[in-house]
N, C-alpha and C positions, 0 to 999 in steps of 0.2 A: 650115231643113232641106232637104236635097236630096231631090227626089222620085224620083231614080233609084237611091237607096239601098234595100237590102233592110231593112225594118224588122222587128226581132226583139225579142220580149219573152220573158224567162225568169221563170217562177214557181218559186222554190225557196227553202225556208227555211234551207238550209245556206249560210252566208256564204262559206266556202271554195269551195264549188261555184260560187257566183255569180262570185267573183273569177277562178277558173280559166276559166270560160266567157267572161268579158269579155276576159281575156288571150289566150285562144285566137283569138278573132275579130280582135284587134289584130294578132296575128302572121300571120294568114292574108291580110291585106291585101285582103280582099273588101270591097266598098263596102257596109258595113252600119252601121246605127244600132242599138245594143243597149241595151235598157232592162230592168231587173230589178225584181222585186217579191218580197216575202217569203212570201206565201201566196195561196191562191185568192181570198180576200176582197179583198185588195189588187189582184189581177189584174182581178177583175170591176169594182171601183171605177174602175180605170184605163181599161179598154176601154169602160165605159159613160159615161165623161166625154165630153160633147159636144166638148170642146176637143182630145181625143186623136185623132191620126191613127192609124187602126187598123194594127196590125202585120201584116206578110205572114205571119209564122210565130210561133206561140207554142210555146215549149218548156215542157212542163208536168210538174213533178215530181208523183208520186202521193202520197207520204207527207209531208204538210204539216199544221201545226196550223190551227185556225180553220175553214178550208174546204179539204179535200184535193183532189187532182187529179181523182178520179172525180166528185166533186160539182161541181167547177169545169167539167169537160168537159160534164156534163149541162146546166148553165146556159148555157154558150156555145152548145151545139148547139140549144137551144130558141129562140135569138134569130136571126131572119132577117138582121139587120144584120151578123152575124158569119160568114155562110155561106161567104165567100171566104177566111177565115183558115185557113191550114194549122195543124193541131194535131199537134205531135210530142211524144208521151209520152217523158219523159226521166227514167228512174227507176233506182234500184239494184235494184229487183225485176225478176226475169225469170220470175215465176211464170206458169204457163199461164193461171191464172184472171185475173190482171191483164191479160195480153195479150188474152185473149178478151173481157173486159168492156170494155176501151177500144176494141177493134175494133168491137164491137157498138154502142157509144155514138157512133161516128163519128169517132174520131181518125184521122189520115192515116198515121201511122207510129209505131212503137214502138222506142225506143232504150234499151238497157241502158247506164247511165252507164259510160263507159270508165274503166279503172283507172289510166291514165297520160295525161300531157299530150299526147304525140304522137298517141295514139289518139283523144283528144278532138278535136284539130285535124282529123284525117282524117274523123271522123264529122260534124263541123260543116260542113266543106267539102262533103262528100257531100250533106248535107241542103239546103244553100242553093243548090246547083247542079242539083238535081233539077228537071226540067220538071214542075211540080206539076199543070198542066192535063192533061198526058198521064197522069201517074202516078195521079191520082185518078179519071180516067175508067175505068181498069181495076183499081180497088182490089180486091185480094183478099188473103186471109190469107197467101199465100206472099210477097207483097211488103210486107206490113205490118210484120213484125219485121225490122229492119235488122240484118244480120250483116256485119261487116267483118273 
């Protein structure tokens, strides 16, 4: 595996959403390695595996079985080993409560799942090209919810 790639993990229980996500990155031609898991438990098992090279960005769906996005986010943020991983909430929900809860729990950005493939590519391109070191130093509610 190349170390100059952006390592991305998507936790989402919807198979179509996972496939669109992978296809979008393939079309973007950005140097990424994309891994997907079906739920929060699989995500935590994956990132806690000592053999795993930790992702740079985790896209985290909120509504998943077994361990949902909020529960997963809490566990990730409690572990010092994961402090440098960017967490992008990636959900069909745009409820103020979900946005508020994930912001307070330490997610880096909140994205409402785009309704079409071109919008998805635009959103993903935007996320992977953000200078996260700068972005997270001034994290505030105005920059938390991504609007494209």
